[in-house]
C-alpha positions as CSV (number, residue, x, y, z in Angstrom):
1,M,-18.9,-20.0,-27.7
2,D,-22.1,-20.2,-28.2
3,R,-23.7,-21.9,-25.3
4,Y,-23.7,-20.8,-21.9
5,R,-20.9,-21.9,-19.8
6,V,-22.2,-22.6,-16.4
7,E,-18.7,-24.2,-15.5
8,I,-17.6,-20.9,-15.9
9,D,-19.4,-19.2,-13.7
10,G,-18.9,-21.5,-11.1
11,L,-15.2,-20.8,-11.7
12,R,-15.8,-16.7,-11.1
13,G,-17.5,-17.9,-7.8
14,I,-14.3,-20.0,-6.8
15,S,-12.4,-16.8,-7.4
16,V,-14.4,-14.0,-6.2
17,L,-14.7,-16.3,-2.7
18,A,-10.7,-16.4,-3.1
19,V,-10.4,-12.6,-3.0
20,L,-12.9,-11.8,-0.6
21,L,-11.6,-14.6,2.0
22,F,-8.1,-13.3,1.6
23,H,-9.4,-9.8,2.3
24,V,-11.4,-10.8,5.7
25,G,-8.7,-11.4,8.0
26,G,-6.4,-13.7,5.4
27,I,-8.3,-16.6,5.9
28,L,-7.1,-18.1,2.2
29,P,-3.6,-16.2,2.3
30,G,-3.3,-16.5,-1.7
31,G,-6.8,-15.6,-2.6
32,F,-5.5,-12.0,-3.9
33,V,-4.7,-14.4,-7.3
34,G,-8.8,-14.4,-7.5
35,V,-8.5,-11.1,-9.7
36,D,-6.1,-13.1,-12.2
37,I,-8.7,-15.9,-13.0
38,F,-11.2,-13.3,-13.4
39,F,-8.9,-11.4,-15.4
40,V,-8.5,-14.7,-18.1
41,I,-12.2,-15.5,-18.1
42,S,-12.8,-11.9,-19.2
43,G,-10.1,-12.4,-21.8
44,Y,-11.8,-15.2,-22.8
45,L,-15.6,-14.4,-22.9
46,I,-14.5,-11.0,-24.4
47,M,-12.4,-12.2,-26.7
48,S,-15.1,-15.0,-28.0
49,I,-17.8,-12.6,-28.8
50,I,-15.6,-9.8,-30.7
51,L,-14.4,-12.7,-33.0
52,R,-18.0,-14.4,-33.5
53,D,-19.1,-10.8,-34.5
54,L,-16.2,-10.1,-36.3
55,Q,-17.1,-13.4,-38.5
56,N,-20.9,-13.0,-38.7
57,G,-20.0,-9.1,-39.8
58,T,-22.0,-8.1,-37.4
59,F,-19.3,-6.1,-34.5
60,S,-19.8,-2.7,-33.5
61,I,-17.5,-0.7,-31.8
62,Q,-20.5,1.4,-30.3
63,E,-22.3,-1.7,-29.8
64,F,-19.2,-3.8,-27.8
65,W,-18.8,-0.2,-25.6
66,V,-22.6,-0.4,-24.8
67,R,-22.4,-3.7,-23.4
68,R,-19.8,-3.0,-21.4
69,I,-21.6,-0.1,-19.6
70,R,-24.7,-2.1,-18.9
71,R,-22.2,-4.5,-17.5
72,I,-19.7,-2.4,-15.6
73,A,-21.3,1.4,-15.2
74,P,-24.4,1.4,-13.1
75,A,-23.6,-1.0,-10.2
76,A,-20.1,0.3,-10.4
77,L,-21.8,3.6,-9.6
78,V,-24.1,3.0,-6.8
79,M,-20.9,1.2,-5.3
80,C,-19.2,4.8,-5.4
81,L,-22.0,7.3,-4.3
82,V,-22.8,5.0,-1.4
83,T,-19.0,4.5,-0.5
84,V,-18.5,8.2,-0.5
85,L,-21.6,9.1,1.3
86,I,-20.8,6.7,4.1
87,G,-17.1,8.0,3.8
88,Y,-18.1,11.8,4.4
89,F,-19.4,10.5,8.3
90,I,-16.4,8.3,9.2
91,L,-13.1,9.1,7.0
92,L,-10.5,11.1,8.6
93,P,-9.8,14.5,6.6
94,K,-6.6,12.7,5.0
95,D,-8.6,9.3,4.3
96,Y,-11.7,11.2,2.9
97,F,-9.8,13.8,0.1
98,S,-7.9,11.0,-1.0
99,L,-11.5,8.9,-1.5
100,L,-12.3,11.5,-3.2
101,R,-9.4,11.8,-5.8
102,S,-9.8,8.1,-6.0
103,L,-13.1,8.6,-7.4
104,T,-12.1,11.0,-9.8
105,C,-10.0,8.5,-11.2
106,H,-12.1,6.0,-11.0
107,S,-14.9,7.7,-13.2
108,V,-12.0,8.1,-15.9
109,M,-10.8,4.3,-16.0
110,M,-7.1,5.5,-14.4
111,A,-7.9,3.9,-10.7
112,N,-5.1,1.8,-11.3
113,W,-3.0,4.2,-11.9
114,Y,-3.7,6.5,-8.8
115,F,-3.2,3.0,-6.8
116,N,0.1,2.3,-8.5
117,R,1.7,6.2,-7.3
118,N,-0.3,6.3,-3.6
119,S,-0.3,2.9,-2.0
120,D,0.5,-0.8,-2.0
121,Y,-1.9,-3.5,-2.2
122,F,0.1,-5.2,0.4
123,S,0.5,-2.9,2.9
124,D,-1.3,-2.1,6.2
125,G,-2.8,1.1,4.8
126,A,-4.4,-0.1,1.5
127,E,-6.9,-1.6,4.0
128,L,-8.2,1.6,4.8
129,K,-8.5,3.2,1.5
130,P,-12.2,2.4,0.2
131,L,-11.8,1.9,-3.3
132,L,-8.9,0.3,-3.9
133,H,-10.3,-2.4,-5.6
134,T,-11.2,-0.6,-9.1
135,W,-7.8,-0.6,-10.2
136,S,-8.9,-4.1,-11.3
137,L,-12.0,-3.0,-12.8
138,S,-9.6,0.1,-14.4
139,V,-7.5,-2.2,-15.8
140,E,-10.2,-4.3,-17.7
141,E,-11.5,-0.8,-18.9
142,Q,-8.3,0.0,-20.7
143,F,-8.3,-3.4,-21.8
144,Y,-12.0,-3.2,-23.6
145,V,-10.6,0.3,-25.1
146,V,-8.0,-0.8,-26.9
147,L,-8.4,-5.2,-27.6
148,P,-11.2,-4.3,-29.4
149,V,-10.5,-1.5,-32.6
150,L,-7.3,-3.4,-32.6
151,M,-8.8,-6.7,-32.9
152,M,-11.5,-4.9,-35.7
153,L,-8.5,-3.3,-37.3
154,V,-6.8,-6.2,-38.1
155,Y,-9.6,-8.0,-39.2
156,R,-10.7,-5.9,-41.6
157,Y,-7.0,-5.4,-43.0
158,R,-5.1,-8.2,-42.0
159,A,-7.2,-10.8,-40.8
160,N,-4.6,-13.9,-40.9
161,W,-2.4,-11.2,-39.1
162,M,-4.5,-11.4,-35.6
163,R,-3.6,-14.4,-33.8
164,L,0.4,-13.5,-34.5
165,L,-0.1,-9.9,-32.7
166,L,-2.4,-11.6,-30.2
167,T,0.7,-13.8,-29.1
168,L,3.3,-11.3,-29.7
169,A,1.6,-9.1,-27.2
170,F,1.3,-12.0,-24.8
171,V,4.8,-12.8,-24.8
172,I,5.8,-9.0,-24.6
173,S,3.5,-8.5,-21.6
174,L,4.5,-11.7,-19.5
175,S,8.1,-10.8,-20.4
176,L,7.7,-7.4,-19.1
177,A,5.8,-8.8,-15.9
178,V,8.6,-11.4,-15.1
179,V,11.7,-9.1,-15.6
180,C,10.0,-6.0,-14.0
181,V,8.4,-7.5,-11.3
182,H,11.6,-7.2,-9.0
183,T,12.7,-3.7,-9.7
184,K,9.1,-1.8,-10.8
185,T,6.5,-4.3,-8.2
186,S,4.0,-1.6,-7.9
187,D,3.5,-1.0,-11.8
188,T,3.7,-5.1,-12.4
189,F,0.8,-5.3,-10.1
190,F,-1.6,-2.3,-11.3
191,L,-0.8,-1.8,-14.8
192,L,-1.9,-3.0,-18.0
193,P,1.3,-3.1,-19.6
194,Y,2.3,-5.9,-17.2
195,R,-1.5,-7.3,-16.8
196,A,-2.7,-7.8,-20.2
197,W,-0.7,-10.9,-20.5
198,E,-3.3,-12.5,-18.4
199,M,-6.6,-11.5,-20.3
200,L,-4.4,-12.2,-23.5
201,A,-4.1,-15.7,-22.3
202,G,-8.0,-16.5,-21.9
203,A,-8.0,-14.3,-25.6
204,L,-6.0,-16.5,-27.5
205,L,-8.0,-19.7,-26.1
206,A,-10.9,-18.1,-28.0
207,V,-9.0,-17.8,-31.4
208,Y,-6.6,-20.4,-31.7
209,P,-8.5,-23.5,-33.8
210,I,-6.7,-25.9,-31.3
211,F,-8.4,-24.6,-28.3
212,K,-12.0,-25.5,-29.8
213,K,-11.0,-29.2,-30.8
214,E,-12.6,-31.6,-28.9
215,L,-10.1,-33.7,-26.2
216,P,-10.2,-37.3,-25.3
217,R,-12.2,-37.8,-22.0
218,V,-9.4,-39.3,-20.1
219,L,-7.5,-36.1,-21.0
220,A,-9.9,-33.7,-20.1
221,E,-10.5,-34.8,-17.2
222,V,-6.7,-34.7,-15.9
223,M,-6.7,-31.3,-17.4
224,G,-9.4,-30.4,-15.8
225,W,-8.6,-31.5,-12.6
226,V,-4.6,-30.0,-12.9
227,G,-6.0,-26.6,-13.7
228,I,-8.6,-26.7,-10.4
229,A,-5.2,-27.5,-8.6
230,M,-3.1,-24.6,-10.1
231,I,-5.6,-22.7,-9.0
232,L,-6.3,-23.7,-5.2
233,I,-2.4,-24.2,-4.6
234,P,-1.5,-21.0,-5.1
235,V,-4.7,-19.9,-3.2
236,L,-3.7,-21.3,-0.2
237,T,0.0,-21.4,-0.1
238,Y,1.1,-17.7,-1.5
239,D,0.4,-14.6,0.6
240,K,1.7,-10.9,0.9
241,Q,5.4,-11.5,0.2
242,T,4.9,-13.7,-2.4
243,N,7.1,-12.1,-5.2
244,F,3.5,-11.4,-7.4
245,P,2.8,-11.2,-9.9
246,G,5.9,-12.1,-12.7
247,M,6.6,-15.9,-12.2
248,A,3.9,-16.7,-9.5
249,A,1.0,-15.6,-11.7
250,L,1.8,-18.2,-14.2
251,P,0.2,-20.9,-12.2
252,P,-3.6,-19.9,-11.3
253,V,-3.5,-17.9,-15.2
254,F,-2.8,-21.2,-16.6
255,G,-4.7,-23.4,-14.2
256,A,-7.9,-21.4,-15.4
257,C,-6.8,-21.6,-19.0
258,L,-6.6,-25.6,-18.7
259,F,-9.9,-25.4,-16.9
260,I,-11.9,-23.7,-19.8
261,W,-10.1,-25.6,-22.8
262,S,-10.7,-29.0,-20.7
263,N,-14.0,-28.0,-20.9
264,N,-15.1,-26.8,-24.1
265,H,-17.5,-29.7,-25.3
266,Y,-18.6,-31.3,-22.4
267,L,-18.3,-31.2,-18.7
268,N,-15.6,-33.2,-17.2
269,G,-15.3,-33.9,-13.1
270,A,-13.7,-30.9,-12.0
271,G,-16.7,-29.2,-14.8
272,K,-19.4,-30.7,-12.9
273,I,-18.1,-29.7,-9.4
274,L,-18.3,-25.8,-10.3
275,Q,-21.6,-26.1,-12.1
276,R,-23.3,-26.8,-8.7
277,K,-25.6,-24.4,-8.2
278,P,-24.2,-22.6,-4.4
279,L,-20.9,-21.8,-6.4
280,V,-23.0,-20.2,-10.0
281,F,-25.1,-18.4,-8.3
282,V,-21.9,-17.0,-6.3
283,G,-20.8,-16.7,-9.7
284,L,-23.8,-14.8,-10.8
285,I,-23.7,-12.2,-8.3
286,S,-19.2,-12.0,-8.5
287,Y,-19.2,-8.5,-9.9
288,S,-21.8,-7.0,-7.1
289,L,-19.7,-8.7,-4.2
290,Y,-16.4,-7.9,-5.7
291,L,-17.9,-4.4,-5.8
292,W,-19.4,-4.1,-2.2
293,H,-16.8,-6.2,-0.4
294,W,-14.0,-4.2,-0.1
295,P,-15.9,-1.5,1.0
296,I,-17.6,-3.0,3.7
297,I,-14.4,-4.4,4.7
298,S,-12.5,-0.9,4.7
299,Y,-14.8,1.3,6.8
300,C,-15.0,-1.4,9.2
301,N,-11.3,-1.2,9.3
302,H,-12.3,2.4,10.1
303,L,-14.5,1.8,12.8
304,F,-12.9,-1.2,15.0
305,V,-9.5,-1.9,16.8
306,A,-10.5,-5.1,17.0
307,Y,-10.6,-7.6,14.6
308,E,-12.0,-10.3,15.8
309,P,-14.0,-13.7,14.6
310,W,-17.5,-12.3,14.8
311,L,-16.3,-9.1,12.9
312,M,-15.1,-11.6,9.8
313,A,-18.7,-13.0,10.1
314,I,-20.4,-9.6,9.6
315,Q,-18.0,-8.6,7.1
316,I,-18.8,-11.6,4.8
317,T,-22.5,-11.5,5.9
318,L,-22.9,-7.8,4.4
319,A,-20.7,-8.1,1.3
320,F,-23.3,-10.6,0.6
321,I,-26.5,-8.9,1.1
322,F,-25.0,-6.0,-0.6
323,G,-23.8,-8.1,-2.9
324,Y,-26.6,-9.7,-3.9
325,I,-29.5,-6.7,-3.3
326,S,-26.7,-4.7,-6.2
327,W,-26.9,-7.8,-8.7
328,K,-30.8,-8.4,-8.4
329,Y,-31.9,-4.1,-8.4
330,V,-29.2,-2.6,-10.1
331,E,-27.0,-5.0,-12.5
332,T,-29.7,-7.3,-13.7
333,P,-32.4,-5.1,-14.4
334,F,-29.5,-2.9,-16.4
335,R,-28.1,-5.9,-18.5
336,A,-32.0,-7.1,-19.2
337,G,-32.4,-3.8,-21.2
338,F,-33.7,-1.2,-18.1
339,I,-32.5,1.3,-20.4
340,S,-33.1,0.2,-24.2
341,G,-31.5,1.6,-26.8
342,N,-28.0,2.0,-27.6
343,K,-27.7,6.0,-27.6
344,P,-29.8,6.3,-24.0
345,L,-27.4,3.9,-22.7
346,I,-24.4,5.9,-23.7
347,Y,-25.8,9.3,-22.7
348,F,-26.4,7.5,-19.4
349,G,-22.4,6.2,-19.1
350,T,-21.5,9.5,-20.1
351,L,-23.9,11.1,-17.3
352,A,-22.8,8.6,-14.8
353,T,-18.9,9.6,-15.8
354,V,-19.5,13.2,-15.1
355,L,-21.8,12.7,-12.2
356,M,-18.3,11.1,-10.8
357,L,-16.3,13.6,-12.0
358,V,-18.6,16.5,-10.5
359,I,-19.2,14.6,-7.3
360,S,-15.9,13.9,-6.1
361,V,-14.0,17.4,-7.3
362,G,-17.3,19.6,-5.6
363,L,-16.8,17.9,-2.7
364,W,-13.0,17.7,-2.7
365,K,-12.9,21.5,-3.1
366,W,-16.4,22.5,-0.9
367,T,-16.9,20.3,2.0
368,Q,-15.2,19.0,4.7
369,P,-15.6,15.3,6.1
370,Y,-17.7,15.4,9.1
371,I,-15.6,14.5,11.9
372,L,-14.1,18.0,11.5
373,N,-17.3,19.2,12.9
374,K,-16.7,17.9,15.9
375,P,-13.5,19.9,17.7
376,R,-12.7,17.8,20.3
377,Y,-11.0,15.7,18.1
378,N,-8.7,17.5,16.0
379,V,-5.7,17.0,18.3
380,L,-6.3,13.1,17.5
381,I,-6.5,13.8,13.6
382,D,-3.2,15.3,14.1
383,D,-1.9,12.6,16.1
384,V,-2.7,10.4,13.7
385,V,-1.5,12.6,10.4
386,G,0.5,14.7,11.8
387,G,4.3,12.8,10.6
388,G,6.4,16.1,11.8
389,W,8.4,18.5,10.0
390,S,10.9,17.4,6.8
391,S,13.6,18.9,5.1
392,D,14.9,19.3,1.6
393,P,18.1,17.0,2.8
394,Y,19.9,17.6,-0.3
395,G,20.4,21.8,0.2
396,L,22.4,23.6,2.2
397,S,19.7,25.5,4.0
398,G,18.1,22.9,5.2
399,R,14.8,23.9,7.9
400,H,14.8,26.9,10.3
401,I,13.4,25.8,13.9
402,G,13.2,28.3,17.1
403,S,13.4,32.0,17.0
404,S,15.3,33.8,14.9
405,F,16.5,33.5,11.0
406,D,19.7,34.9,11.6
407,K,21.6,32.4,13.8
408,V,22.3,28.9,13.8
409,D,22.5,27.6,17.8
410,F,22.1,24.1,17.0
411,I,21.3,21.8,14.2
412,V,19.6,18.8,14.0
413,W,20.1,15.9,11.9
414,G,18.4,12.6,11.6
415,D,15.0,10.5,9.9
416,S,11.9,10.0,10.8
417,H,12.3,10.3,14.7
418,A,13.6,14.0,14.1
419,M,10.9,14.7,11.9
420,A,8.2,13.3,14.9
421,L,10.4,15.7,18.0
422,A,11.2,19.0,15.6
423,P,7.9,20.6,16.3
424,K,7.9,21.0,19.9
425,L,11.9,21.2,19.7
426,S,11.3,24.4,17.6
427,D,8.7,25.0,20.5
428,W,10.8,25.7,23.2
429,A,13.8,26.6,21.1
430,K,11.6,30.1,20.5
431,S,11.0,29.9,24.4
432,A,14.5,30.1,24.8
433,S,14.9,32.6,22.5
434,I,17.3,30.2,20.3
435,S,17.4,28.8,17.2
436,G,18.6,25.9,14.6
437,R,18.2,24.2,11.4
438,L,16.5,21.0,10.5
439,Y,18.1,18.1,8.5
440,A,15.4,15.4,8.1
441,N,13.8,12.8,5.9
442,S,12.5,9.4,6.6
443,G,14.3,6.7,5.9
444,R,17.7,8.5,6.2
445,V,20.5,7.4,8.4
446,P,22.6,11.0,9.7
447,V,25.6,9.4,8.7
448,T,27.9,9.6,6.0
449,G,30.2,7.2,3.9
450,L,27.4,5.0,3.5
451,W,23.8,4.0,2.1
452,A,20.9,1.2,2.3
453,N,20.9,-1.4,0.3
454,Q,17.7,-0.3,-1.3
455,D,19.9,2.8,-2.5
456,R,22.4,0.8,-4.2
457,L,22.1,1.7,-7.9
458,K,22.1,5.5,-6.5
459,R,24.8,5.3,-4.1
460,D,26.5,7.9,-5.6
461,E,23.9,10.4,-5.1
462,E,23.4,9.3,-1.3
463,L,27.0,9.6,-0.4
464,R,27.1,13.2,-2.0
465,R,23.7,14.1,-0.8
466,S,24.6,13.0,2.7
467,H,28.1,14.5,2.2
468,V,26.7,18.6,1.7
469,V,24.8,18.2,4.5
470,C,28.0,17.6,7.2
471,Q,29.5,20.1,5.5
472,A,27.4,22.4,5.3
473,I,27.1,21.8,9.4
474,I,30.6,22.4,9.5
475,D,30.6,25.8,7.6
476,S,28.0,26.8,9.8
477,G,29.7,27.2,12.2
478,C,27.1,26.0,14.8
479,Q,29.0,23.9,18.0
480,H,26.2,21.7,18.9
481,L,24.8,18.9,16.8
482,M,21.9,16.7,17.5
483,L,21.8,13.2,15.8
484,I,18.7,11.2,16.0
485,S,17.8,7.8,14.1
486,R,15.7,4.7,14.5
487,W,19.3,3.0,14.9
488,S,18.1,-0.8,15.7
489,N,16.5,-0.8,12.5
490,K,20.2,-1.0,10.7
491,V,21.9,-3.0,12.9
492,Q,19.3,-5.2,14.7
493,G,17.2,-6.1,11.9
494,F,13.6,-5.8,11.9
495,N,11.1,-5.7,14.8
496,E,8.5,-8.4,15.2
497,I,6.1,-5.8,13.0
498,D,8.0,-4.9,10.8
499,Q,9.0,-8.8,10.0
500,D,5.3,-9.7,9.8
501,R,4.9,-6.8,6.9
502,H,8.1,-7.5,4.8
503,T,10.0,-10.4,3.4
504,A,13.6,-11.3,4.6
505,A,14.9,-10.1,1.3
506,E,13.1,-6.8,2.1
507,E,15.5,-6.9,5.1
508,I,18.5,-7.5,3.3
509,E,17.7,-4.1,1.4
510,N,17.0,-2.3,4.4
511,Y,20.8,-2.6,5.6
512,L,23.4,-0.4,5.4
513,S,26.3,-0.6,2.6
514,D,29.7,0.7,2.2
515,Y,32.4,0.4,-0.3
516,R,34.6,-1.7,1.8
517,T,31.1,-4.1,2.5
518,D,28.2,-4.8,0.4
519,S,26.0,-6.2,3.5
520,Y,23.9,-9.4,3.9
521,T,23.4,-9.4,7.8
522,K,22.5,-7.4,10.9
523,E,26.0,-7.9,11.9
524,Q,27.7,-7.0,8.8
525,S,25.1,-3.6,8.7
526,G,26.4,-2.8,12.4
527,E,30.2,-2.6,11.7
528,V,29.4,-0.6,8.4
529,L,27.0,2.1,10.4
530,R,30.0,1.6,13.7
531,R,33.3,2.4,11.1
532,N,31.3,5.4,9.1
533,F,29.7,6.6,12.2
534,V,33.0,7.4,13.7
535,S,35.0,8.6,11.0
536,M,32.0,10.8,11.1
537,V,32.0,12.6,14.5
538,E,36.0,12.3,14.0
539,K,35.2,14.7,11.4
540,F,32.9,16.9,13.4
541,H,35.5,16.9,16.8
542,N,38.2,18.1,15.0
543,A,36.1,20.8,13.2
544,G,34.6,21.5,16.7
545,V,31.5,20.7,16.6
546,K,30.0,18.8,19.7
547,V,27.7,15.9,18.7
548,W,24.7,14.7,20.9
549,I,23.1,11.8,20.5
550,L,19.4,11.2,21.5
551,K,18.7,7.6,22.0
552,Q,15.7,5.6,20.8
553,V,12.7,6.1,22.5
554,P,11.4,2.4,23.1
555,E,9.3,0.8,20.4
556,T,5.4,-1.1,21.4
557,E,3.4,-4.1,19.5
558,Y,1.1,-1.6,18.0
559,L,1.3,-0.4,14.4
560,N,-1.6,2.0,14.5
561,G,-1.2,3.3,18.4
562,A,-2.7,7.0,17.5
563,R,-5.6,5.9,15.2
564,D,-6.9,3.0,17.2
565,F,-7.3,6.0,20.4
566,L,-9.2,8.2,18.1
567,K,-11.6,4.9,17.2
568,M,-11.8,4.3,20.7
569,Q,-12.9,7.7,21.6
570,A,-15.2,8.6,19.1
571,Y,-16.9,4.8,18.5
572,P,-16.6,4.0,22.4
573,C,-19.5,1.3,22.0
574,L,-17.6,-0.4,19.2
575,N,-14.4,0.0,20.9
576,P,-13.7,-0.1,24.8
577,I,-10.9,1.3,26.3
578,Q,-7.5,-0.4,25.7
579,Q,-4.4,0.3,27.8
580,R,-1.3,-0.2,25.8
581,F,2.4,0.1,26.5
582,V,5.6,0.3,25.2
583,Q,8.1,-3.0,25.0
584,S,9.8,-4.8,28.3
585,E,12.6,-3.2,29.7
586,A,14.4,-6.4,29.0
587,A,13.1,-6.6,25.4
588,Y,14.3,-2.5,24.6
589,D,17.6,-3.7,26.7
590,Q,18.5,-6.4,24.0
591,R,17.1,-4.5,21.0
592,Q,19.5,-1.8,21.6
593,N,22.4,-3.9,22.7
594,A,24.2,-4.0,19.3
595,V,23.6,0.1,19.1
596,E,24.9,0.3,22.7
597,K,28.2,-0.6,21.2
598,I,28.2,1.6,18.4
599,Y,27.8,4.4,21.2
600,Q,31.1,3.2,23.0
601,S,33.0,3.7,19.8
602,L,32.5,6.7,20.2
603,Q,33.1,8.1,23.5
604,P,36.2,9.0,22.7
605,Y,35.4,12.1,20.5
606,N,33.5,13.9,23.7
607,V,30.0,12.6,22.7
608,E,27.0,13.4,24.8
609,L,24.6,10.5,25.0
610,I,20.8,11.8,25.9
611,D,19.7,8.2,27.4
612,V,15.8,8.4,27.4
613,K,15.4,4.9,29.2
614,P,14.9,6.0,32.4
615,L,11.8,8.3,31.1
616,F,10.1,5.2,30.0
617,Y,10.6,2.9,32.6
618,S,10.7,5.1,35.8
619,S,8.5,2.9,37.8
620,G,9.7,-0.3,37.6
621,E,7.2,-1.3,34.6
622,P,6.7,0.0,30.7
623,A,5.5,3.2,30.0
624,S,1.7,3.4,29.0
625,I,1.3,4.9,25.5
626,F,-2.3,6.0,26.3
627,A,-4.2,8.8,28.4
628,Q,-5.5,11.9,27.2
629,R,-4.1,11.4,24.0
630,S,-2.1,8.6,22.4
631,Y,2.4,9.1,22.6
632,Y,2.5,7.2,19.9
633,R,1.3,7.6,16.5
634,D,2.5,3.9,15.2
635,D,4.9,1.3,16.6
636,D,7.7,3.7,17.1
637,H,6.9,7.1,16.1
638,L,6.0,9.7,19.0
639,T,3.2,12.1,18.7
640,K,3.3,15.6,19.7
641,A,2.0,14.4,23.3
642,G,4.1,11.8,23.1
643,V,7.1,14.5,22.5
644,E,6.2,16.6,25.6
645,R,5.2,13.5,28.0
646,F,8.5,12.1,27.6
647,L,11.1,14.3,26.1
648,E,10.5,17.6,27.4
649,V,13.5,17.4,30.2
650,P,16.2,15.8,28.2
651,L,15.3,18.0,25.2
652,T,15.0,21.7,27.2
653,R,18.1,20.7,29.0
654,F,19.7,20.4,25.6
655,L,18.8,23.6,24.8
656,E,20.0,25.4,28.0
657,R,22.8,24.3,27.3
658,V,22.9,25.0,23.9
659,K,21.4,28.9,25.0
660,C,24.2,28.6,27.8
661,D,27.5,28.1,25.3
662,S,26.1,30.8,22.5
663,K,26.0,33.5,25.1
664,Q,30.0,32.6,26.2
665,G,30.5,32.8,22.7
666,K,31.9,29.5,22.6
C-alpha cells in the first residue's frame, strides 16, 4: 500500500463517531462496533507496512516499534496524566484507587486483562471508570508485539507459509470468539485471542493477491455500499444486550473489509462519500478523540446526577476540543519527528512507561483522594461503597455478630440484603448483650435443595454448600434463625431497572431450579422456591429452630441512590437537591404478591414474619429515601442509615425476643 487512502481516514471518522455517540447517552445504540472497525483498519495498515518492508528487505523490528511509540505513546501519556490529576480531586477513594490500578496495567499493555477481571463493558458501573477505553489500546499493542516478530520469522524461513498461518490464526481466533461468547462473555470481549481475528481480517486483505486485483467498477460499487450497510446497520440496531462480539461482530468486520477492498484501485461511490473533508478530519484526529472522549464522559458521570441533552452536547464539544488539541500539539509533532532518532524515542517510550508506573504505584501507596480531606463526606462515601458484611458461606463458622464469641443466640442467613443490615444488627446485638452468627453472600438464596440457573454447571457444589450451612445451623443449638433475601427477584422476575440492564435470557438465568424442575418461567421458579422452602423450614421446625423471615424492603427507581445523594451534597451548583421516594404501595404489593403466597405455605411451621411495609408507608405515602443521608445504596439495598431509619424497631424487638428466650434457657 503505497498511496494515501483518504477514504480509510473517512472510515476511521465513522468509527470514532459511532463510538462517541454510543458512549454519549447511547445515541447510536450499536456504536461500540466502531472499535471493531478500528481493529480491521489497524490490521490492514500494519500488515501492509510490514509486508512492504519485508519484500523490500528493509524491515526492522526496532523501526516498527519506534513508529508505534511515536503513534501511540505521547498522546496516551498526556491523557493518562491529566486523567489521574483530575481524578485526584473528584473521585471517591474506591474509584480513585481503581483508576491507579488501571493506569498501572495500561502502562504495561495489560489494561484489557485488568478490565476483564474488574469490569463489564456494558454495565452501569463501567461509565465510572475513566480509563476503561484503554482496553482496546492494550489489545492492539499486544497484537503489535506478536505480529511483526511472527511475520519476520516466517518470511525468513518459510515465506510461502505466511498466508496459511495468518488464515489459520484467523480461523482459530474467530472460532474461539463464536464458541465462547455465551460462556466467557467478558473474555471474548476484552482479550486478544478472541479479538485477534478482527485485526487478522484486515491483515489478510493485505497479504492475499486476490484482494489487490482491480475489480470491475460495478462490482466495486456494489461491494462498497454493501460494506457501508454492514457497518451502519449494526451501529443502528445493536445494543448493550447483543451477544457481542461472536457472530454479531461478523457484519461490521466484514463490512469494513469489503469497503477497504472495493476502494483499492479507485474510489467508488461509498469511498467518495467518506473522502469528504469533515469525515477525513474526524478520521485524522480519531486516535486523540478516542483517547479523550471517555475520560470526559466518565468524569461528567461522576459530577452530574441528571443526564440532560445539554450535558451530552457539552461532552461531545469537549471531546472534540481536547481531541483536536492533543492531535495538533502532541500527536502530530511526535509523529513528525519532534524527537528524532530511534534510540531517543525508545528511551522516551521506556521513560513514559516507567513514569506511569511510578505515578500510579506512588499515588496508590502514599496519597488519598482529595475528597477524604473533607470529613463531612466520609459517612456519605460509606453509604456509596459500603455493602455490609459478608461471610464464608461454605464453611461451618460463618461470621460472628454481636457481643460474645462463646455462644450463639441467633443466626442470620441470607443474601446481600442480609449483608447490608449485618453491621447495625451486630451493634444492636452488642447493646442487648447477645451474640449471633452470620451466613451471607451476595446472590445466594438461603434455601436448600435448589440453585440458580446460572449456577447449573456447579449445581452439586451449590447444593452441598447450602446443606453445609443448614446443618451448621442445626448443629449450633441456636433456636432463632432469621432468613433475609430479595425473594421477589426469583419469583416475580426482574424489576424495570434490571430489565433495562439485562436480557430476557439473563432473567431466565436468574430463576431457580431443582432436580424436579428446570425453570424457564417465573411461575416455575416460584414453585421451586416454595416447595424447597417448605421442606427446609419443616426440617428446622423439627430440629427446634424457630424461623423468622424479614420481609423484603420496597425497591426504588434509582440505581445509584447513595452516589447521587453524595453528588448533590458535594456539587450543589451542578445538582440541585431532588427528593426521591420508594416505589408506590400498590407497586410494592404487586411485586410481593407471589412471595406472600409462599409465606402462607410456611405457616404450619410457626414461622414468624417481620412485616416492614408499615414502616415505609406509615403516612399513606411512600417514604423518602433522602434526608441527611441516603437511605438506599442502590435500587433495593438499604444503607446503614436506612437500616437504622426503617428497621431498628422490628430488629431490636427480634433481639429482645432472642434475649428473653436465651435467659429462660429455651
